[in-house]
VOTORMAR-125391 format. One record per atom (N, C-alpha, C): x, y, z negated. Coordinates in pm, whole numbers, plus 50000, padded with zeros to 5 digits. Layout:
REM residues N
XYZ...
This chain:
REM residues 450
501064991550022500055001549993500605009449985500725019750134501615030850145501145044350109501925054350070501165071950063500565072050166499765074950239499145086650359499345096550397499315104750270499445117750277498515126050336497225123050387496175130150458495705129350349494435143050410493145149850343492195142550348491875136250209490765123750143489545138650063488585131050022487335138550037486685124049967485785126449847484415119649813483705123849724482895124349651481815128049540482585114949424482675127649316483245124649201483105116549111480995122749075480105120449007478775112449033478475104048937477375088348982476615094149043475995084349141474865089649199473905090849144472595106149189471645100849087471135116649083470395120048986469955138449024470515142448858471945151248913471715160648749472115172248757472785177348655472585192548702473835191948721475255190248763475615193848872476615180748974476995180249075477845171049172479005176749141480045170149185481265175549191482165161749309482195173349431482785166649537484075170649526485295163749553487015161549530487705163149652488335171149667489435172649820491155169249772491495163749800492905163549800493945163949932494745168649927495535167950055496145185750067497185180150190498095194750233497365201050329495875196350371494965203950431493765208150352493565208150203492475206850112491665220550121492785229750101492805240850029492025253250183492755248150315492225252050438491155248550454490845232850455489385227450477488075236450402488245236750304487215245750178487235257450268488145262150289488115283150298487275281650403487355273050523486135278450605484805275850586484475269450512482935269150458483135271350330483175280050277483055286150134482755302450147482135309850104482025322550111482155326349981483055335749924483475336949792483865356049728484325359249656484905372149683486055374249738486825363149711487795365149783488545349349817489535354349993489715341650015490495329249921490135314649919491005301849869492165301949859492845310549981494215305850022495125316949937494535329149861495215334849818494975331049654494155321249608493565321649475494775311349361494525316049305496015311049198495175294749183496045288849131496325274149078495185277148951494715264648919493605265148822492595274648844492425281348907491345294748887489945286748963488315295348969487125289148949486815303048999486485300049112485535311949177483905306249277482845320649233481875312849273481735316449422480485312149481480025316749602479285304349679479515307749824478415296849872479095285649954478175276050007478955268450157478235271750221478925273850325478195276550452477865269150622477035265050657477795258750772476785259750864477465267151019476475273751096475515287051035476095292850975475855308350906474435300050833474365287850763472665285150695473835278050546472735289950441473345285550344473165272150242474175263550246473765248050207473325247850036474425256250013474355256349857475125266349792474595271949676475845281949572476515269949488478015272949521478575267149437479715272449330480775261549245481915271249231483025261749250483935266649314485355258749371486265262249284486745251049189487985251849139489295243449226490525255949241491345250549336492805250849200493305238049236494365233349162495355232449298496795237349263497985239849400498585231949328499725225349430500705215949456501575221149332502405212149260501875204449207501745199649077501015207349043500235210748891498515209448977498505195048989497095191348993496645174948954495845173048965495445160348950497025148848996496275148549129497275141949233498425144649244498875156649222500375163449243500385165349420499425169649475498245174349601498035190249528497605197549672496345206749669495425201949626494585205449532493395199249524492435207549522491095211449553489665212949537488985207849455488515211249388486755201549358485435215149356484575209449428483545217849456481895212649333481785219549282480825219649143479195224449222478455221149263477265222249333476165219049256475115217949289473525213949202473595198149220472845192449170473145180149148472105173249216472315177049333471015165049427472015156949508471435149949516472145138549593472565143449736470835145749785471165152249936472295164249934472255173149815472935187549887474445179349834475175169049769476505164049762476645163849859475925147549931476535142750067476295151150164475345164550208475735168950290477025180150317477595181750182478625188450136479775183050200479135167750148480455156350182481025156450355479905155350405479705154950544480635162750590480035178850579481005186350699482505187550641482865182250477484475182550468484835175350567484175160650566484445148250622484575151350788484005165450852484605166950968486195169251021486545170750921487665173950914488975168050786488435157850710489325148950602488545136450609489375127550515488375111150537487815103650441486855096750404486445094150309487505087650182487695086750040488625084849985488655068350009489315059349923489415049049900489265046449760488545034949747488575039049552489525038849495489945044849387490985052349299492225056749371491775061149505493115066949594493215078549554492475090849457493295100549407493955096649242493845087249200494785083549116495625075049158495695069449251497095062949344497875074249378497215082249435498615095749447498755102049363498405107149234498975110149132500005097549065499825083949085501095073349083502015076649138501825074449348502865074749372503525088049379502935102549339503465115149316503795123449187503815103649110504825106848959504025117148882503155118048883502045124948762501365115648677501615101848737500855091748641502015079948637502615075548551502845054648561502105048448589502135039348570501095023248600500205023648465500825023048406499945024348274499125033548298499525045248285498635056248260497515056948378497735050348506496665047748583495955040648555496245021148504495165018548447494915022048324494915032548234494045035848122493435046848207493195052748330492365062048378491195055848411491195040648408489925033348472489375028948290489965027848197489805017048084488965033748008489325040748058489095054547983487555059548044487615056248205486485058748257485175043948222485155033748201485085026948134484745024948025484815026447933485445032047768483565031547697483535021647622482015017347577481975018947469483295019447369483165022347198484145031547161484185031547027485535044346988486665041647001486725028446975487585018946991488585014647120487505013947213488095013147346488565024147427488045035647351488125049547420489435053647340489895056047219490905056847120492595050447240491725036747252492925028547301493525035647409492485040047557492635039847639493185055647635492805064147533493485078047573495125076647480495395065547381496695064547386497265061047482497335051347547497735049147709497745057347818497355068847814497565078147891498625087547833497855090247696499405099047651500375093047670500855081047716502255072947703502835062947648501895061247530502415053247428502805035347491502155031647571502575019147623504255018947691503865034047780505115035647865506365038647784506115043347698507365049447638507645034247536507125029747505507665008647465508235005847499507655006347655508274994247772509915004047764510265018247841511005025047855512135020447711511605017847629512875017747483513005000947539512464990647545512594980747553513824977447705513604989147784514424987347876515834995947893515775002747776516725011747781518104994547673517314991547609518274978547521519054969147596517694963547728517894957247817519074961947896518974972447976520524978548018521684980147925521664985447861522324989547738523534969747748522284957547759523364944847720523954943747857522424947147985523194942748158524354950748149524884962948107525984971048126527114963048062527254958547964527974949047894528694938347906527814932448041527734920948095528574923748186527934930948305528324933148407530164940148400530424949148328531114950748316532034943348289532264931948199532974921548169532944914348282532024911948383532464905248443533124908748611532784922848636533774933648698535464933548658535814939148544536874939648510537524929248438536734917348503537784902748373539284903648365539754906048471541254907048473541944918748391541194929448352541674938248318541644941648194542184948648063542244951547933540774955547931539964949947908538314953747847538004943447747537674951947636537444940647504536584931447490536584919647490535384910747492534034910047465533274903547485532074905447389532114892147277531654903647202530784892147071529694887247096529814870547171528784860547222527534860647135528444862147014527124858446876525974869346828527064883646809526084897546815525434895346918525644893747076524854894347216523634887247169523644874847128522974862847128521994866847064522054873746875521514880646798520224889546837521274898446926520514912746938519374909547101519554892247193518734889647312517324885147179517774881247093516494868547025515994883546920516364894646917515344900046831514734906846961515204910847060514204917047175513594903747230513524897247212512544884047253511524883047135512054887246992511044887046865509804899046940510644909946952509824923746999509054920247108509354917147206508384912047361507424901247313507884892247186506624881647206505394891547118506384895847038505024910746944504394914847024504954921147132504164930647204503004920747322503204911547321502254894647412501174897347293501444895347208500474894047101499604901647150500074919547129499094928247127497754923947289498194918547372497694916747463495764911247409495934900147368494684900347263493654910847226494454917747154493534927047102493234936747244494064942947294494064951447404492874948447496492874935447560491594928947611490254926547553490314925947413489264925547354488714942447334489404949747318489314965147284488554968347465489094962547529488374970747694487534960747759487254948547678485914941647767485104932447661485894938047529484874926547392485054915947368484754917447231484884903747139483894898147181483624885247260482534873047298482424862047169480844868547140480454858247043479724851447107479314834347038478394830147087477644821346981476544819547008475034815246884475244802346939475884792046834475474778746909474874768846806473864761246810473054754946736471754743946763470934739346693470134731446761468954734946799468144733246830466814739946900466524742946768465574761046771464774761946697465414760546516466744764746571467494765146395467614786546394467004791746442466884802146465467894814146523468504805046640469604814746677469354828246758467884827646840467354839246867466604847846784466554845046660466404852846543467354861346513468524851246514469744860146456470314870046544469874865246710470384874446831469504885846821468374887146790467534898446800467704909946638468394900346586468794907646417470194913746440470414910546518471894915746523471764931446629471004927446727470964938546827469934948746751468834943246649467704955146604466374953846685466134945746721465434946446868464804929946908463404928146979463224910147017463704912747199464754911847177465444912947368465284895747325465664884047291465124869347278463774869047253462764857047313461544853947269461724842947166461354847447075461624840046954459574829246927459674819346944458864812246883458914795146815458074791346800458194781146693458484765246783458594769446856458764756046960460144753647027460514743147008462204741647021462404743447156463554744547221464314752947365463934760347429462834769047393462584784447413463984789347543464884789947464466174797247549466674786247607466484784847750466634779347871468144784847950468484793547968469724801047998469834810647855471534815147873471964819747793471624836747814471664841847703471184856847700472244863647682472024876947686473994885247678473674899247639473924904647499474014921047476475144923047442475334935247446476354941747390476124950147262477494952547116476854958647058477814972046971478324981546957479364985446855479344986646690479744974246707480354974046567481834979646522481454993346426482774997346358483695001946473482615004446574483615009546675483855000346783483524983346771484474978946863483254972646905483644963947041482804956747153482064949547120481344941647079480854931447087479694923347140479984913547224479054908247318478914895247249477244893047253477014884847162475914873847305476584866447267475604856147394474494844747303473754845547343472334834947245472644821047352472924809347317473554800447424471734789747399471724786147570470634774147526471054759747406472204759647374472374749347278473534736947330473354727547243474314719147326473844708947283472774699347382472324689147338471264685247417471344667947420470494658147534469194669147519469064666547662467434673447715467304660447840465444660147885465114660947995464584668348121464714680548070464324693948129464944696448209464914694248376465944697648435466854713148473465274719648421465774738748368466874737548295466184732048191467104734748029468734728348040468564715748112470194710848154471094720848218470254729148300471204740248373471684753448278470674752848235471004763448148472324756747981472194743347968473194739447866474554738447922474444737748091475974735548128476374747048126475884760548142476424771148160476584778147999475674771347926476294773547777477784769947759478214757747808479144751347782480574763347849480024766947937481244778048011481304790647921479894797447893480054807747825480644806147674480934793547589481514789647437482764789947481483234777347644484454777047614485444794647646485064801747660485464817147677485524826647568484214821747457483964830447362485484830147295485364842547170486694846247049486114838247001484904837646946484234830246824482674824546853482454814146772481714807446773480574807546624479684810746689478334811446526477764800746530478474786446456477544775446467476404771146387475144776746398474094776846301473594766746293472874761346183472184753846116470864763146039470024752345992468484754345888468644743745774469774738245778469464729045688470114715745694469774711945835470364697545927471974702545932472574694745885474084701945906474294696346051473414684046131473954683646269475584683346305475744674546229477244669646233477844665046401476664657946444477184658746635477304664646694476174677946668476624685146785477954692146697478074694546632479374702046562481114696346586480434679146627481964674646615482224677346802481214675546912481294682346984481774694247020481144708546930481894716547009483044718546936483894711746874484974712446772485834708846939485194698146998486734693747085486454702947225485504712147247485384727947281486124729747294486424738447154486694748847131487634753247055487944738746921488234739046876487714745546703488494741246594487484740446411487984761246440489164763646486489604778646419488664787446458488024782846588487524794246619485464795146567485404780546501483964782346418483634794346298482394793746360481864804046192480824792246178480594786746032479634779746030478534789045929477074789246018476074796445982474834790745924474334789145734473274785045735472454791945770471094794345826470144804345848469254801645762467804809345739466664809445655467734803745553468824806945489469004807645350467714811245250466564822745252466024826545198464824817645145464694804745173464024796045193464734783045092465534785345056466484776644954466474778144868466714769644772466564773544627468044770144619468834781944477470224778444422470774758844423469904753844396470554740244405470894734144530469624736744659469814730644793471234738044821471124751444777472514762244911473584756444809473624751344694474844747744620476174736344737475224729944803476394716544888476694728344981476114738145052476544742745168477954755545143478044761545024478774772844941479954773044991481064759344999481604763445031482184764745201481404755245251481704761745431481064764545525479674771945464478534778745509479154792645484478864803745566478204819345538476724820745550475804823445461474644821245398473694833945501472894832745559472314841545664470914842945652470044853445661468794853045657468634862245762468244860245872466984867346026466594878645974465764874645862464514879345841464574889945725465674895845650466024898245488467054910245571466974921645509467774935545528469224930845446469864935145610471584927845536471884915545539471224907945635471274891845632472584890345676472654900045797474224891345874475374902445835475224908845732475914920945684477644910245644477404897545594478594890245584479434885945679478104882345794479184880345939479754886846022478974898045962479684912546067481244913945985480964918445872482124918545806483624908545840483114892445857483934881645890484414888045988483764891246099484324890646148484834902046278484944917646161485514925546199486814925246123487074913946042488604912945977488944904646043488234899146114489484890046266489584899046374488954912246430489664919346512490154933546492490384938246321490774952246298491964953246347492264965346452493514972046543493574981446423494794982746374495504989946320495615007446394495355017546364495835031646442497185031446513498205027446362499695022946390500105015046551498955005846550499204994846622499085003446770498275012846818497555015946904498495030846926499095034946844500125043346884501375040046914501785027746890502945021746925502495016347064501855012247121501605010547247501174997747253499794990347320499464976147329499184972947440499344964647540499424960647639497734961247656497254959447763495454965947824494734953247903495464941547972495384939748078496124922648100495364915448175496324901748227497774908648284497574914248316499064922048464499404925448338499864932948268500224937748131501184923448100500224913848058500184903747969501334894048051500814888148146501664881148277503424888248261503054900148317504954906348324505814905548169505114910048030505854906847925506084888447929505444882147953505374864447904506634860348003506864868448138507754866848211509094869048180509084880848112510534888448018511024881647983509994875047862510124866447716510804855247801510244849447934511224837747978512334835248052513024851748059513934851548090515234858447990514204861547913515184867447812515794850947711514894841747706515254830747633516134822047771516004823347875516934819047982518524827847938518484831847950519324843447907520464840447750519634837947680520424831147567520724820847585519714807247642520134791947679521654796047749522074803147831523284808647931524474807647864524074818647743524994822147620525644804447568524344801647564524504788647410525414780547531524984779047595525404762847705526964771047756527714786047753528544785947817528544788947944527204790248051527344784748190528134796948244528534811048182529074819648238528114837048236528824844748225528224859048170527244861548327527334856648406526604858348559525404855448552525304842548454523704838948500523304844548357523744845548289522744860248183523044873248221523424882048298522804888548353521844893648477522334878448565521034877248639519304873248585519694868348493518374860248376517814876548313518974884648270518384901448243517994908648310518664906548448517634914048530516084910248589515884899048550514784897848634513814898348535514294899048365513674904548202512834919148296514244927148344513874941148344513474942948420513294932048526512444937248689511084935148630510674924848561509574921048471508614933248412509614941048332508674952948276508864964048305509744961748430509534976948522508334974548641508014962948673506594960748685505324966148636505764965948486504424970748452504154986248411505214993748442505185010048426505165015948580505895006548707505505010048821506395015048882507815009148760508925010948862509875004248990508654992748990508744986049122507464979149141507184979049222505394975849265505644967949428504634965549407504164955149565502414963149595502074960049717501084960849753499764948449664500234934649640499334927549527499364934549416500124944449317499784950949190498864959949227499524968249305498774979949314497534979349348497054969649433495634965349491494654963049386495614947449282495114943749173494674959849078495724968649045495274979348985494544987849008494024987349112493215001949230491434990149241491784980749232490604973449335489004975749225489544975549082488294983649042487654998349021488515003149096488185019949060487095021049137486625034549096484815045649194485965043549273485065049749391485515058249471485225075949423486155081649409485965096549386486965099049270487455087949191488245087349078489875084449128
């Protein structure tokens, strides 16, 4: 994916009727193109950067709309090019009409192309470009905060610090290789091994933040699992504080999974009410159960719900699917049991009543404890997607190979090569090394106009 350099335009606001719509134009000819159709108090070519001008968009001597035009001049703009933003009235028809006039002398921007240009013009590194997408899609305070921290450069700085250490170690080895026959101090191999081990541990800690970053961006997935009629849908509705799932006394009401999302202490929680795991002769219900298996496998936590019958057979099936560490045992309808009856469940189960006030309080507290991310972690820079995680894991593998080469005395050339591979993996994260595949992966989910 190469930088094309022509002038692009797009509507940057969502489709629909609102107070205003914004059309964005970027490129060498953007100010000139808008000057031809904008009539204000003075020519836009003489306008200062970051200035706003009131006037009218005119075509064939006809007024299209009264607008505000904001001018940003290179290099101090979002894209690093001349940028003009037109704020018109929020009619889809008006916005499209203005865009069509502009597209006579510019082309329609591709998804994410404005942010691509910001990257190509060194206004953003690749982690900041990804943060722009995360910022647009942020659904909770925590995901918003994480995106802002990354946009401010927290992850970039973290990666740069790691690269600086790698560069020091590589320089040490390359000096030894290039000046082998000259009077150069010998490398302290033991010290270098320790330094590389410490660096590997730093990277492993960074890789672990990828799980947290993905949760912040995509949500913490919880599946409600249990036999028919144990109250899964009631708990689902209690989480949402609405009657999203149909609740009846008849077993098997949920024939497919239901999904909703809530914000819990600033975290996005995605809740799935599944069809349960049980045998059935109902062909429609069988399809729902099959889908439930896939949802359960991809969940972070499972609420295994019973209403008195321990349902050991289904619990064993569930353990084989996800493992015991992911399962939280919940006794629903706890309000109908006596203290004596509750005693045998007290050790392994969280008690819950979907119909009582604060019946889910303990479950919510348990979940938050499991996903809490500190402000310190966010400020130090965390990974936010699978691309970044994969690159860090490649760097870890290369550093381990470098340690092995030192231990096995294979020669410093092998160690230096492995460290170069580790550097390349980290440079991919911030965009010092890029390919079309990497850029397509980053920008493919961006909207047109950003």
